[in-house]
All heavy atoms as an XYZ file, in Angstrom:
856
protein
N       4.975      9.571    -15.932
C       4.349      8.510    -15.160
C       3.113      9.075    -14.483
O       3.177     10.116    -13.836
C       5.325      7.944    -14.107
C       4.632      6.952    -13.208
C       6.525      7.332    -14.776
N       2.014      8.405    -14.629
C       0.735      8.821    -14.045
C       0.735      8.518    -12.557
O       1.099      7.422    -12.131
C      -0.389      8.069    -14.757
C      -1.717      8.126    -14.081
C      -2.576      9.265    -14.589
N      -3.976      9.023    -14.370
C      -4.564      8.893    -13.193
N      -3.853      8.938    -12.088
N      -5.854      8.686    -13.106
N       0.362      9.471    -11.755
C       0.293      9.303    -10.310
C      -1.133      8.901     -9.940
O      -2.091      9.516    -10.406
C       0.678     10.620     -9.591
C       0.534     10.478     -8.100
C       2.091     11.034     -9.975
N      -1.315      7.875     -9.109
C      -2.663      7.436     -8.754
C      -3.388      8.448     -7.876
O      -2.770      9.167     -7.091
C      -2.421      6.126     -7.994
C      -1.017      6.200     -7.528
C      -0.271      7.047     -8.515
N      -4.704      8.481     -8.024
C      -5.540      9.319     -7.160
C      -5.610      8.688     -5.773
O      -5.555      7.472     -5.630
C      -6.956      9.422     -7.721
O      -6.942     10.046     -8.967
N      -5.750      9.521     -4.766
C      -5.904      9.049     -3.389
C      -7.393      9.047     -3.065
O      -8.068     10.062     -3.196
C      -5.133      9.955     -2.410
C      -5.409      9.543     -0.975
C      -3.646      9.919     -2.710
N      -7.915      7.881     -2.655
C      -9.337      7.749     -2.336
C      -9.625      7.983     -0.864
O     -10.675      8.498     -0.507
C      -9.848      6.368     -2.714
C      -9.853      6.094     -4.198
C      -9.413      4.883     -4.691
C     -10.294      7.040     -5.105
C      -9.427      4.605     -6.050
C     -10.307      6.781     -6.465
C      -9.875      5.564     -6.932
O      -9.885      5.294     -8.271
N      -8.728      7.562     -0.008
C      -8.982      7.677      1.428
C      -7.658      7.618      2.175
O      -6.670      7.104      1.666
C      -9.887      6.542      1.897
N      -7.678      8.177      3.363
C      -6.524      8.060      4.245
C      -6.986      7.478      5.572
O      -8.159      7.581      5.932
C      -5.853      9.423      4.498
O      -6.815     10.318      5.058
C      -5.294     10.005      3.218
N      -6.081      6.858      6.264
C      -6.354      6.326      7.592
C      -5.619      7.219      8.565
O      -4.400      7.371      8.494
C      -5.862      4.871      7.712
C      -6.570      3.998      6.679
C      -6.078      4.346      9.121
C      -5.946      2.635      6.514
N      -6.382      7.852      9.453
C      -5.807      8.794     10.407
C      -6.003      8.282     11.822
O      -7.001      7.619     12.125
C      -6.482     10.162     10.281
C      -6.334     10.720      8.891
O      -5.244     10.878      8.392
N      -7.450     11.001      8.244
N      -5.070      8.609     12.700
C      -5.247      8.252     14.097
C      -6.054      9.331     14.800
O      -6.489     10.308     14.178
C      -3.896      8.008     14.780
C      -3.055      9.260     14.921
O      -3.522     10.369     14.581
O      -1.903      9.141     15.378
N      -6.271      9.169     16.083
C      -7.104     10.108     16.836
C      -6.491     11.505     16.932
O      -7.177     12.463     17.245
C      -7.374      9.559     18.236
O      -6.146      9.357     18.916
N      -5.196     11.631     16.612
C      -4.537     12.937     16.636
C      -4.485     13.575     15.254
O      -3.857     14.596     15.057
C      -3.125     12.794     17.213
C      -3.135     12.328     18.660
C      -1.744     12.136     19.181
C      -1.814     11.569     20.598
N      -0.508     11.188     21.085
N      -5.121     12.921     14.263
C      -5.180     13.480     12.921
C      -3.984     13.173     12.049
O      -3.866     13.677     10.947
N      -3.077     12.316     12.526
C      -1.906     11.961     11.728
C      -2.300     10.890     10.714
O      -3.022      9.959     11.047
C      -0.781     11.451     12.612
C      -0.264     12.514     13.573
C       0.752     11.936     14.499
N       0.092     10.912     15.314
C       0.525     10.516     16.500
N       1.611     11.021     17.010
N      -0.119      9.594     17.182
N      -1.827     11.024      9.496
C      -2.132     10.051      8.451
C      -1.182      8.866      8.554
O       0.023      9.038      8.577
C      -2.018     10.689      7.056
O      -2.920     11.787      6.985
C      -2.331      9.691      5.965
N      -1.752      7.655      8.584
C      -0.959      6.439      8.705
C      -1.130      5.491      7.537
O      -0.396      4.541      7.398
C      -1.324      5.693      9.985
C      -0.766      6.327     11.215
C      -1.573      7.047     12.061
C       0.564      6.204     11.518
C      -1.062      7.621     13.206
C       1.097      6.775     12.660
C       0.278      7.485     13.507
N      -2.120      5.695      6.710
C      -2.346      4.783      5.599
C      -3.091      5.486      4.483
O      -3.761      6.488      4.714
N      -2.959      4.965      3.288
C      -3.557      5.586      2.118
C      -4.155      4.502      1.216
O      -3.509      3.485      0.969
C      -2.507      6.386      1.312
C      -3.128      7.056      0.104
C      -1.811      7.415      2.196
N      -5.398      4.710      0.754
C      -6.011      3.839     -0.254
C      -5.943      4.605     -1.562
O      -6.465      5.716     -1.673
C      -7.475      3.501      0.089
C      -8.104      2.653     -1.016
C      -7.555      2.790      1.435
N      -5.264      3.998     -2.553
C      -5.004      4.701     -3.812
C      -5.648      3.984     -4.995
O      -5.965      2.806     -4.927
C      -3.495      4.822     -4.014
C      -2.823      5.622     -2.908
S      -1.023      5.541     -2.955
C      -0.688      6.480     -4.401
N      -5.793      4.714     -6.071
C      -6.343      4.218     -7.318
C      -5.512      3.058     -7.870
O      -4.282      3.078     -7.797
C      -6.348      5.379     -8.315
C      -6.697      5.033     -9.724
C      -6.560      6.229    -10.648
O      -5.858      7.216    -10.309
O      -7.154      6.174    -11.723
N      -6.193      2.079     -8.426
C      -5.526      0.957     -9.079
C      -5.186      1.374    -10.496
O      -6.059      1.527    -11.340
C      -6.449     -0.256     -9.089
C      -5.836     -1.472     -9.739
O      -4.676     -1.381    -10.227
O      -6.498     -2.512     -9.770
N      -3.920      1.586    -10.779
C      -3.501      2.062    -12.091
C      -3.646      1.006    -13.183
O      -3.567      1.324    -14.364
C      -2.063      2.569    -12.044
C      -1.862      3.829    -11.197
C      -0.397      4.239    -11.221
C      -2.733      4.971    -11.659
N      -3.881     -0.225    -12.803
C      -4.062     -1.273    -13.806
C      -5.308     -1.025    -14.651
O      -5.420     -1.549    -15.753
C      -4.153     -2.638    -13.131
N      -6.236     -0.214    -14.144
C      -7.466      0.060    -14.874
C      -7.292      1.134    -15.942
O      -8.190      1.365    -16.745
C      -8.576      0.468    -13.904
C      -8.945     -0.656    -12.947
C      -9.985     -0.250    -11.930
O     -10.511      0.872    -12.013
O     -10.279     -1.068    -11.050
N      -6.155      1.787    -15.978
C      -5.924      2.837    -16.965
C      -5.709      2.251    -18.350
O      -5.131      1.173    -18.501
C      -4.687      3.662    -16.591
C      -4.792      4.516    -15.348
C      -3.446      5.186    -15.087
C      -5.871      5.557    -15.498
N      -6.154      2.974    -19.352
C      -5.919      2.543    -20.721
C      -4.412      2.500    -20.961
O      -3.690      3.426    -20.640
C      -6.571      3.508    -21.700
C      -6.464      3.075    -23.140
C      -7.173      4.039    -24.087
O      -8.212      4.591    -23.692
O      -6.667      4.226    -25.198
N      -3.943      1.420    -21.508
C      -2.520      1.285    -21.791
C      -1.728      0.673    -20.655
O      -0.568      0.329    -20.827
N      -2.348      0.546    -19.482
C      -1.633     -0.085    -18.369
C      -1.495     -1.571    -18.662
O      -2.381     -2.185    -19.239
C      -2.392      0.125    -17.062
N      -0.374     -2.105    -18.289
C      -0.141     -3.524    -18.537
C      -0.157     -4.290    -17.226
O       0.377     -3.844    -16.227
C       1.203     -3.721    -19.228
C       1.246     -3.102    -20.597
C       2.604     -3.297    -21.256
O       3.535     -3.763    -20.639
N       2.689     -2.929    -22.513
N      -0.785     -5.413    -17.259
C      -0.824     -6.284    -16.095
C      -0.581     -7.706    -16.566
O      -1.231     -8.168    -17.488
C      -2.185     -6.174    -15.404
O      -2.248     -7.062    -14.325
N       0.372     -8.357    -15.931
C       0.682     -9.733    -16.301
C       0.592    -10.600    -15.058
O       0.887    -10.154    -13.958
C       2.093     -9.813    -16.881
C       2.261     -9.069    -18.195
C       3.680     -9.170    -18.691
C       3.859    -10.516    -19.344
N       5.159    -10.645    -20.023
N       0.204    -11.825    -15.256
C       0.145    -12.765    -14.140
C       1.542    -13.204    -13.715
O       1.772    -13.503    -12.558
C      -0.703    -13.977    -14.523
C      -2.161    -13.639    -14.733
C      -2.799    -13.069    -13.483
O      -2.550    -13.538    -12.380
N      -3.597    -12.038    -13.644
N       2.462    -13.250    -14.664
C       3.834    -13.647    -14.327
C       4.807    -12.973    -15.290
O       4.420    -12.504    -16.354
C       3.979    -15.166    -14.400
O       3.760    -15.611    -15.721
N       6.041    -12.909    -14.878
C       7.096    -12.305    -15.694
C       8.143    -13.356    -16.008
O       8.387    -14.248    -15.198
C       7.768    -11.165    -14.921
C       6.891    -10.032    -14.412
C       7.716     -9.087    -13.554
C       6.256     -9.288    -15.564
N       8.778    -13.210    -17.162
C       9.924    -14.074    -17.408
C      11.114    -13.478    -16.655
O      11.029    -12.398    -16.084
C      10.199    -14.266    -18.907
C      10.617    -12.987    -19.626
O      11.301    -12.129    -19.011
O      10.277    -12.847    -20.815
N      12.226    -14.172    -16.625
C      13.374    -13.759    -15.816
C      13.910    -12.387    -16.221
O      14.260    -11.573    -15.365
C      14.491    -14.833    -15.814
C      15.541    -14.523    -14.754
C      15.125    -14.956    -17.187
C      15.082    -14.674    -13.352
N      13.951    -12.097    -17.508
C      14.470    -10.796    -17.960
C      13.534     -9.659    -17.556
O      13.988     -8.588    -17.151
C      14.712    -10.809    -19.471
C      15.856    -11.714    -19.896
C      17.160    -11.435    -19.154
O      17.546    -10.246    -19.009
O      17.802    -12.406    -18.709
N      12.227     -9.895    -17.649
C      11.262     -8.870    -17.223
C      11.374     -8.635    -15.714
O      11.337     -7.495    -15.252
C       9.838     -9.299    -17.590
C       9.567     -9.298    -19.081
C       8.246     -9.949    -19.437
O       7.878    -10.962    -18.811
O       7.591     -9.437    -20.357
N      11.509     -9.709    -14.956
C      11.641     -9.579    -13.504
C      12.910     -8.812    -13.141
O      12.890     -7.938    -12.262
C      11.653    -10.965    -12.856
N      14.012     -9.103    -13.814
C      15.260     -8.374    -13.565
C      15.089     -6.889    -13.875
O      15.587     -6.034    -13.142
C      16.397     -8.947    -14.423
C      16.932    -10.263    -13.951
C      18.049    -10.739    -14.891
C      18.600    -12.062    -14.519
N      19.648    -12.521    -15.462
N      14.400     -6.588    -14.963
C      14.174     -5.197    -15.345
C      13.354     -4.454    -14.288
O      13.663     -3.316    -13.923
C      13.465     -5.142    -16.700
O      13.157     -3.817    -17.047
N      12.311     -5.112    -13.773
C      11.476     -4.500    -12.735
C      12.289     -4.246    -11.478
O      12.267     -3.148    -10.910
C      10.246     -5.385    -12.423
C       9.533     -4.909    -11.164
C       9.284     -5.401    -13.597
N      13.032     -5.252    -11.038
C      13.838     -5.115     -9.816
C      14.898     -4.027     -9.987
O      15.122     -3.211     -9.091
C      14.472     -6.465     -9.429
C      15.486     -6.296     -8.307
C      13.396     -7.451     -9.030
N      15.528     -3.967    -11.144
C      16.543     -2.944    -11.411
C      15.923     -1.549    -11.365
O      16.484     -0.627    -10.748
C      17.213     -3.180    -12.781
O      17.847     -4.464    -12.752
C      18.237     -2.108    -13.093
N      14.764     -1.384    -11.981
C      14.085     -0.080    -11.967
C      13.702      0.334    -10.552
O      13.892      1.485    -10.158
C      12.834     -0.122    -12.848
O      13.183     -0.315    -14.190
N      13.159     -0.612     -9.780
C      12.795     -0.301     -8.397
C      14.028      0.024     -7.558
O      13.999      0.941     -6.730
C      12.022     -1.466     -7.781
C      10.618     -1.682     -8.319
C      10.046     -2.991     -7.785
C       9.706     -0.512     -7.967
N      15.101     -0.695     -7.780
C      16.343     -0.434     -7.037
C      16.866      0.968     -7.331
O      17.275      1.694     -6.421
C      17.393     -1.486     -7.383
N      16.853      1.353     -8.599
C      17.318      2.698     -8.961
C      16.448      3.769     -8.316
O      16.948      4.785     -7.826
C      17.317      2.861    -10.481
C      18.430      2.111    -11.165
C      18.350      2.268    -12.677
C      19.434      1.473    -13.380
N      19.331      1.558    -14.844
N      15.133      3.539     -8.320
C      14.219      4.522     -7.740
C      14.461      4.653     -6.226
O      14.503      5.749     -5.688
C      12.774      4.112     -8.006
C      11.752      5.061     -7.412
S      10.060      4.547     -7.735
C       9.918      3.098     -6.714
N      14.645      3.531     -5.539
C      14.799      3.555     -4.092
C      16.213      3.901     -3.637
O      16.400      4.344     -2.508
C      14.357      2.218     -3.495
C      12.879      2.039     -3.510
N      12.223      1.448     -4.548
C      11.928      2.413     -2.625
C      10.924      1.437     -4.299
N      10.718      2.031     -3.147
N      17.203      3.724     -4.500
C      18.593      4.004     -4.123
C      18.781      5.451     -3.686
O      19.610      5.744     -2.829
C      19.523      3.668     -5.284
N      18.009      6.309     -4.258
C      18.105      7.735     -3.914
C      17.898      7.967     -2.423
O      18.432      8.897     -1.837
C      17.059      8.506     -4.731
C      16.986      9.956     -4.416
C      16.015     10.651     -5.342
N      15.823     12.010     -4.903
C      14.751     12.712     -5.155
N      13.799     12.225     -5.888
N      14.640     13.939     -4.711
N      17.117      7.106     -1.768
C      16.781      7.292     -0.355
C      17.497      6.309      0.567
O      17.180      6.208      1.746
C      15.261      7.139     -0.172
C      14.483      8.113     -1.012
C      13.837      7.688     -2.158
C      14.419      9.451     -0.665
C      13.123      8.579     -2.944
C      13.718     10.349     -1.448
C      13.067      9.914     -2.592
N      18.478      5.567      0.029
C      19.163      4.572      0.828
C      19.796      5.199      2.062
O      20.439      6.231      1.987
C      20.241      3.890     -0.023
C      20.871      2.726      0.684
C      22.076      2.706      1.283
C      20.299      1.435      0.859
N      22.319      1.472      1.821
C      21.231      0.669      1.583
C      19.097      0.850      0.492
C      20.991     -0.652      1.941
C      18.861     -0.465      0.846
C      19.807     -1.192      1.556
N      19.585      4.564      3.197
C      20.114      5.015      4.490
C      19.640      6.410      4.880
O      20.318      7.115      5.624
C      21.645      4.958      4.514
C      22.141      3.659      5.090
O      21.389      2.926      5.714
N      23.420      3.392      4.884
N      18.513      6.804      4.388
C      17.925      8.087      4.746
C      16.497      7.842      5.224
O      15.853      6.893      4.799
C      17.870      9.025      3.544
C      19.209      9.399      2.979
C      19.033     10.307      1.777
O      18.160     11.154      1.741
N      19.864     10.105      0.776
N      16.034      8.696      6.077
C      14.640      8.677      6.470
C      14.072     10.030      6.063
O      14.294     11.038      6.739
C      14.481      8.468      7.991
O      15.141      7.253      8.354
C      13.017      8.373      8.370
N      13.367     10.073      4.912
C      12.795     11.352      4.477
C      11.870     11.924      5.546
O      11.254     11.180      6.317
C      12.005     10.978      3.217
C      12.613      9.705      2.748
C      13.071      8.995      3.990
N      11.797     13.221      5.591
C      10.962     13.897      6.582
C       9.535     13.368      6.500
O       8.958     13.241      5.430
C      10.962     15.399      6.324
C      10.186     16.171      7.372
C      10.261     17.665      7.136
O      10.837     18.128      6.170
N       9.670     18.413      8.021
N       8.966     13.018      7.653
C       7.592     12.541      7.716
C       7.429     11.045      7.545
O       6.336     10.522      7.678
N       8.530     10.327      7.262
C       8.450      8.874      7.086
C       8.936      8.215      8.373
O       9.984      8.553      8.898
C       9.302      8.413      5.883
C       9.342      6.890      5.797
C       8.766      9.012      4.604
N       8.153      7.274      8.861
C       8.504      6.592     10.097
C       9.430      5.416      9.822
O       9.293      4.726      8.823
C       7.242      6.064     10.782
C       6.203      7.099     11.175
C       4.980      6.400     11.756
C       6.766      8.098     12.161
N      10.367      5.177     10.736
C      11.206      3.987     10.657
C      10.369      2.798     11.131
O       9.413      2.948     11.883
C      12.438      4.161     11.532
C      13.393      5.208     11.010
C      14.655      5.246     11.832
C      15.614      6.270     11.231
N      16.886      6.297     11.954
N      10.752      1.612     10.693
C       9.964      0.411     10.980
C       9.783      0.159     12.475
O       8.773     -0.388     12.889
C      10.612     -0.796     10.321
N      10.736      0.584     13.303
C      10.636      0.330     14.739
C      10.044      1.508     15.515
O      10.068      1.521     16.733
C      12.006     -0.049     15.302
C      13.025      1.065     15.146
O      12.768      2.084     14.518
N      14.195      0.866     15.727
N       9.485      2.490     14.833
C       8.922      3.665     15.494
C       7.671      3.285     16.286
O       6.811      2.560     15.803
C       8.575      4.729     14.444
C       8.335      6.090     15.062
O       7.407      6.206     15.891
O       9.072      7.024     14.717
N       7.561      3.791     17.503
C       6.409      3.459     18.351
C       5.089      3.936     17.751
O       4.032      3.376     18.039
C       6.594      4.062     19.748
O       6.622      5.480     19.665
N       5.121      4.947     16.899
C       3.887      5.428     16.278
C       3.271      4.386     15.353
O       2.064      4.420     15.087
C       4.132      6.723     15.506
C       4.463      7.947     16.344
C       4.787      9.134     15.444
C       3.309      8.291     17.271
N       4.076      3.449     14.861
C       3.521      2.404     14.004
C       2.567      1.499     14.771
O       1.641      0.941     14.197
C       4.633      1.598     13.346
C       5.404      2.347     12.260
C       6.519      1.482     11.706
C       4.500      2.821     11.154
N       2.776      1.373     16.082
C       1.826      0.607     16.892
C       0.462      1.283     16.859
O      -0.566      0.617     16.804
C       2.353      0.434     18.305
C       3.477     -0.582     18.397
C       3.834     -0.895     19.838
N       4.476      0.217     20.538
C       5.780      0.489     20.468
N       6.568     -0.263     19.748
N       6.289      1.495     21.134
N       0.444      2.631     16.884
C      -0.814      3.363     16.770
C      -1.471      3.081     15.431
O      -2.687      2.924     15.335
C      -0.597      4.876     16.904
C      -0.176      5.290     18.302
O      -0.387      4.501     19.252
O       0.363      6.402     18.440
N      -0.658      3.009     14.369
C      -1.174      2.719     13.038
C      -1.875      1.369     13.007
O      -2.988      1.229     12.518
C      -0.045      2.751     12.012
C      -0.404      2.129     10.698
C      -1.314      2.737      9.853
C       0.159      0.930     10.310
C      -1.653      2.169      8.638
C      -0.174      0.353      9.097
C      -1.083      0.969      8.263
N      -1.222      0.357     13.552
C      -1.798     -0.982     13.551
C      -3.107     -0.990     14.328
O      -4.102     -1.583     13.902
C      -0.798     -2.009     14.128
C      -1.441     -3.371     14.320
C       0.415     -2.113     13.214
N      -3.133     -0.295     15.449
C      -4.353     -0.218     16.251
C      -5.486      0.450     15.474
O      -6.612     -0.042     15.436
C      -4.075      0.553     17.541
O      -5.256      0.708     18.279
N      -5.192      1.574     14.835
C      -6.203      2.287     14.043
C      -6.678      1.452     12.864
O      -7.863      1.388     12.566
C      -5.651      3.624     13.531
C      -5.455      4.663     14.598
C      -6.770      5.186     15.162
O      -7.740      5.328     14.392
O      -6.805      5.435     16.368
N      -5.748      0.815     12.189
C      -6.085     -0.011     11.035
C      -6.987     -1.168     11.444
O      -7.973     -1.475     10.786
C      -4.804     -0.532     10.385
C      -4.912     -1.155      9.013
C      -5.484     -0.173      8.004
C      -3.553     -1.632      8.550
N      -6.660     -1.799     12.551
C      -7.463     -2.911     13.048
C      -8.880     -2.448     13.366
O      -9.856     -3.114     13.015
C      -6.803     -3.529     14.294
O      -5.492     -3.971     13.943
C      -7.597     -4.699     14.822
N      -9.011     -1.282     13.981
C     -10.327     -0.746     14.322
C     -11.164     -0.428     13.083
O     -12.380     -0.535     13.106
C     -10.187      0.525     15.169
S      -9.555      0.224     16.819
N     -10.515     -0.034     11.999
C     -11.232      0.402     10.797
C     -11.386     -0.697      9.750
O     -11.986     -0.469      8.703
C     -10.535      1.623     10.206
C     -10.617      2.811     11.141
C      -9.955      4.027     10.592
C     -10.094      5.172     11.586
N      -9.604      6.418     11.074
N     -10.870     -1.901     10.025
C     -10.924     -2.972      9.044
C     -12.368     -3.295      8.631
O     -12.673     -3.446      7.459
C     -10.224     -4.215      9.559
C     -10.495     -5.440      8.727
C     -11.149     -6.564      9.134
C     -10.148     -5.656      7.360
N     -11.217     -7.458      8.094
C     -10.611     -6.925      6.993
C      -9.493     -4.897      6.394
C     -10.437     -7.464      5.728
C      -9.318     -5.420      5.125
C      -9.786     -6.688      4.804
N     -13.272     -3.391      9.593
C     -14.660     -3.740      9.286
C     -15.318     -2.740      8.349
O     -16.007     -3.119      7.391
N     -15.093     -1.460      8.587
C     -15.660     -0.409      7.737
C     -15.054     -0.484      6.339
O     -15.759     -0.410      5.333
C     -15.418      0.984      8.362
C     -15.868      2.091      7.426
C     -16.123      1.088      9.706
N     -13.734     -0.660      6.278
C     -13.055     -0.775      4.984
C     -13.590     -1.968      4.205
O     -13.918     -1.864      3.028
C     -11.544     -0.912      5.195
C     -10.784     -1.173      3.927
C     -10.386     -0.129      3.128
C     -10.483     -2.472      3.539
C      -9.691     -0.362      1.938
C      -9.795     -2.715      2.365
C      -9.401     -1.654      1.554
N     -13.693     -3.117      4.874
C     -14.140     -4.341      4.208
C     -15.566     -4.169      3.671
O     -15.846     -4.547      2.535
C     -14.067     -5.512      5.181
C     -14.438     -6.836      4.555
C     -14.190     -8.001      5.484
C     -15.187     -8.025      6.603
N     -15.141     -9.254      7.396
N     -16.433     -3.590      4.470
C     -17.816     -3.383      4.033
C     -17.882     -2.471      2.808
O     -18.618     -2.726      1.865
C     -18.640     -2.785      5.173
C     -20.103     -2.631      4.847
C     -20.895     -2.088      6.022
O     -20.571     -2.447      7.178
O     -21.830     -1.311      5.778
N     -17.091     -1.416      2.822
C     -17.121     -0.450      1.719
C     -16.522     -1.013      0.437
O     -16.999     -0.726     -0.660
C     -16.369      0.820      2.125
C     -16.375      1.885      1.048
C     -15.726      3.169      1.518
C     -15.770      4.212      0.423
N     -15.206      5.481      0.858
N     -15.466     -1.824      0.546
C     -14.708     -2.242     -0.627
C     -14.886     -3.712     -1.007
O     -14.349     -4.146     -2.024
C     -13.221     -1.946     -0.422
C     -12.951     -0.489     -0.352
C     -12.824      0.264      0.771
C     -12.815      0.416     -1.445
N     -12.606      1.569      0.451
C     -12.595      1.699     -0.907
C     -12.852      0.256     -2.828
C     -12.411      2.812     -1.703
C     -12.673      1.376     -3.617
C     -12.463      2.631     -3.056
N     -15.661     -4.488     -0.253
C     -15.729     -5.928     -0.516
C     -16.259     -6.266     -1.909
O     -15.897     -7.296     -2.476
C     -16.521     -6.655      0.552
C     -17.984     -6.323      0.614
C     -18.641     -7.008      1.811
O     -18.013     -7.776      2.539
N     -19.901     -6.726      2.008
N     -17.055     -5.389     -2.493
C     -17.552     -5.651     -3.848
C     -16.448     -5.515     -4.898
O     -16.598     -5.985     -6.022
C     -18.724     -4.729     -4.172
C     -18.342     -3.293     -4.321
N     -18.062     -2.477     -3.238
C     -18.170     -2.540     -5.429
C     -17.732     -1.281     -3.685
N     -17.789     -1.280     -5.005
N     -15.340     -4.861     -4.544
C     -14.219     -4.693     -5.479
C     -13.054     -5.630     -5.176
O     -12.134     -5.747     -5.965
C     -13.691     -3.248     -5.418
C     -14.662     -2.156     -5.735
C     -14.820     -1.877     -7.212
N     -13.616     -1.789     -7.973
C     -13.081     -0.690     -8.450
N     -13.635      0.478     -8.202
N     -11.992     -0.723     -9.181
N     -13.087     -6.264     -4.006
C     -11.990     -7.136     -3.588
C     -12.318     -8.593     -3.873
O     -13.469     -9.010     -3.798
C     -11.719     -6.968     -2.086
C     -11.274     -5.594     -1.622
C     -11.253     -5.536     -0.107
C      -9.916     -5.242     -2.196
N     -11.294     -9.355     -4.181
C     -11.452    -10.799     -4.346
C     -11.594    -11.446     -2.974
O     -11.093    -10.921     -1.971
C     -10.233    -11.383     -5.058
C      -9.913    -10.840     -6.444
C      -8.581    -11.402     -6.932
C     -11.031    -11.175     -7.418
N     -12.255    -12.592     -2.919
C     -12.383    -13.312     -1.647
C     -11.018    -13.577     -1.030
O     -10.854    -13.480      0.187
C     -13.124    -14.634     -1.863
C     -14.604    -14.435     -2.177
O     -15.149    -13.358     -1.869
O     -15.210    -15.379     -2.727
N     -10.045    -13.904     -1.883
C      -8.691    -14.169     -1.401
C      -8.096    -12.923     -0.729
O      -7.443    -13.022      0.314
C      -7.808    -14.613     -2.566
C      -6.405    -14.955     -2.167
C      -5.562    -15.384     -3.372
O      -5.747    -14.825     -4.475
O      -4.730    -16.266     -3.179
N      -8.341    -11.743     -1.295
C      -7.824    -10.505     -0.709
C      -8.479    -10.229      0.637
O      -7.808     -9.814      1.591
C      -8.049     -9.342     -1.673
C      -7.221     -9.453     -2.937
C      -7.650     -8.477     -4.008
O      -8.836     -8.232     -4.205
N      -6.675     -7.933     -4.718
N      -9.772    -10.472      0.728
C     -10.468    -10.283      2.006
C      -9.917    -11.267      3.039
O      -9.694    -10.899      4.194
C     -11.988    -10.431      1.834
C     -12.524     -9.256      0.999
C     -12.690    -10.498      3.183
C     -13.971     -9.366      0.606
N      -9.675    -12.504      2.617
C      -9.107    -13.508      3.531
C      -7.747    -13.065      4.059
O      -7.458    -13.199      5.247
C      -8.966    -14.861      2.835
O     -10.229    -15.367      2.507
N      -6.894    -12.546      3.165
C      -5.598    -12.043      3.602
C      -5.770    -10.899      4.601
O      -5.057    -10.817      5.605
C      -4.751    -11.570      2.421
C      -4.229    -12.672      1.542
C      -4.082    -12.474      0.174
C      -3.874    -13.914      2.054
C      -3.600    -13.481     -0.650
C      -3.390    -14.922      1.233
C      -3.249    -14.703     -0.124
O      -2.784    -15.691     -0.921
N      -6.701    -10.000      4.317
C      -6.971     -8.904      5.236
C      -7.390     -9.398      6.601
O      -6.955     -8.881      7.632
N      -8.258    -10.418      6.611
C      -8.702    -10.998      7.886
C      -7.516    -11.576      8.666
O      -7.425    -11.399      9.878
C      -9.746    -12.095      7.643
C     -11.058    -11.600      7.088
C     -11.869    -10.801      8.085
O     -11.624    -10.887      9.305
O     -12.756    -10.056      7.616
N      -6.634    -12.248      7.965
C      -5.454    -12.841      8.625
C      -4.575    -11.733      9.208
O      -4.123    -11.812     10.349
C      -4.650    -13.698      7.631
C      -5.450    -14.951      7.262
C      -3.281    -14.065      8.196
C      -4.921    -15.711      6.059
N      -4.338    -10.692      8.433
C      -3.477     -9.596      8.878
C      -4.094     -8.837     10.045
O      -3.402     -8.451     10.995
C      -3.183     -8.637      7.705
C      -2.328     -9.352      6.654
C      -2.516     -7.348      8.187
C      -2.256     -8.637      5.321
N      -5.397     -8.628     10.013
C      -6.046     -7.805     11.025
C      -6.316     -8.542     12.326
O      -6.648     -7.937     13.334
C      -7.378     -7.263     10.494
C      -7.210     -6.241      9.388
S      -6.372     -4.758      9.969
C      -4.821     -4.879      9.117
N      -6.188     -9.866     12.323
C      -6.500    -10.625     13.553
C      -5.331    -11.404     14.049
O      -4.334    -11.537     13.598
C      -7.685    -11.550     13.322
C      -8.927    -10.795     12.984
N      -9.603    -10.030     13.894
C      -9.589    -10.652     11.817
C     -10.649     -9.476     13.315
N     -10.668     -9.832     12.037
């Protein structure tokens, strides 16, 4: 399985990484992208994801924050502050709908 390249990280003022912008693997030769799946394809995807994530069930791997961790508030604050820069840099690659969703999330 090809691992995507990391283009950028979002860091807080203490240098901790809170977010990652990664390569879109759909652009790779041989990558498949479909607008919709039939029921059997959807079941296969969900089953594969479940197997992959089951390994970490009820565990918090080192360096991963739990959803209620206070540090996530710092992440949201940093992300909100950097939204304008991100949007300016990437708006030529994003759909209007994606930018609209970003605006809703960031405000």
